[in-house]
N, C-alpha and C positions, 0 to 999 in steps of 0.2 A: 516412552515416558521414563523408563528406568535409566536409559542412557542420558536423558536430559537431567535427571536427578543427580547423576554422577558428576556432571559439569558444574554443579552449584558451588559457588565460592562461599565459604562459611561467613555468616554475618559478622562474627567477631573480627575476622580478617579485614573486612571492609571498614568496620568501625575503628580498628586500631591503625588504619592507614592514615587517619587524620592526625597531623602533627602541628606543633606551634609554627613551623616554617610555612605551612599551607595558608595561614592567615595573612591576608594582604596588608592588613594594618600593621604598623610598626609596634613592636612590643614596648609598652611604656616603661620608662625608668623612673626611679624615685627622684622627685625634685622638691625644692623647698616650697613650691606652690601646691599646697594640698588639694585645693579645689580643682586645678587643672590636671593634676596627677590622677585624682579620683575619676575625673571625666574621661581621660585617656584610657585608663584601665577598664572602665565601663564599655567604651567603644570597642576595645580589643576583645573583651569577654563576649560581647554580642557577636562580633565577627567570627570568633571561634565557635560559638554556639550555633551559628548559622551553618558553618562548615560541617559540624557534627550532625546537625539535623539533616543536611543534604546527604551525608554518608548513610544515615539511618534510612532515609527514603530509598537510596540505591540498594541497600541491603534488603529492604522489604520487597522492592520490585524484583530483585534477583531471586529471592525465595519464592515469590508468587509465580514467576515465570517458570522456574525449575520444578515446581510442584503441581502446576496445572495439569489436568488430565489430558487435555488436547491443546493443539495450537489454535488460538483464537483467530478466526478469519474476520476481516472487516465486513460489515453489512453490504457495502458497495460491491465487493468481490463476490459475495454469495448471490446477490441479485443478478450479477452478470452471468454467472455460470448455471444458475437454476433454470431447469428446463421443465416446462409443464407437459404432462402427458396429454395426448388428444382425449377429448371428453368421452369418446366411445370406449377407450381402453381403461379409463379410470374406474368405471362402474364394474366391469368384469373382474378386474384384479382386486377390487376392494372386497368383494364377496368371498374370495378364496383365501384360505389360510396360507401362510407363507410356504409350508411344506408342499402344497399342491401346485404352487405356481411353477416351480422348477425343481425337479428332484435329481436331475443328472446334468452334467455339463453339456451333453448333446441337446437337451431341452433348452438350456440357456442359449446355446448357439442358434437354435432354431428361432428363438425369440428375437434375435438380432436381425435387423433388416439387411438385405443384400444390397450390393452396389447397384444392381439393376433397379431395385425398388426406389432407391434414392434418385437414380437418374430419371426414372419415370415421373417421380414427383417434381423434379426440376423441369422436365419437359413441359408439364402442365403450367408451371409458373412462367416459363419463358413464353409460352403461347399467349398468356394473358398480359404479359409485360408490354408496355407501349414505349417505344423509343420516339423521342421528339427532338429532331435536330433542326435548330433554326437555320434559316437561309443565311448564307454568308453574304455580307455586303460591306462595301467600303466606299469612300469618296473617290470620285474619278481622279486619276492621276494627271497632274499637269507638269509639263516639262518646260522650264524657263531656261532660255539660253541667250547669249548675246554674241554678236560677231563684231569684232573691232575692225573698223574701216581705216586702214593705214593711209589710204590716198587722200582722205578728207583732211583739210587743214583749217 
């Protein structure tokens, strides 16, 4: 989080980056038609205010992202990687305080399932799995050919 905070661009820098040249509307010049001149100035001011508002939004998002305590993961990603514990394990672990669950690295390693245990579980699943391969079939092949009789006239 500290490294992320160091990457933050100051809000003032983002706000000062908006210049008159960034506005897509042409800057109006004084004309003898006061109504049109006033209207064009209003359009230009609104376009510049929109650019400044956009820069303010970017500055706020930058500050929010750089000061957030953790990186926010989307809900979909969290649901994809969330793994439920088997029901029998939940009750036993719920009753124990955290210090008693695993006090040493060797106890943590002992809690991890071995490759053989994973393989045994997969064997059970493969035994119950049913493969259904449909019978292959196709239409009977026909061969059409013709022979040209050169003697016939």
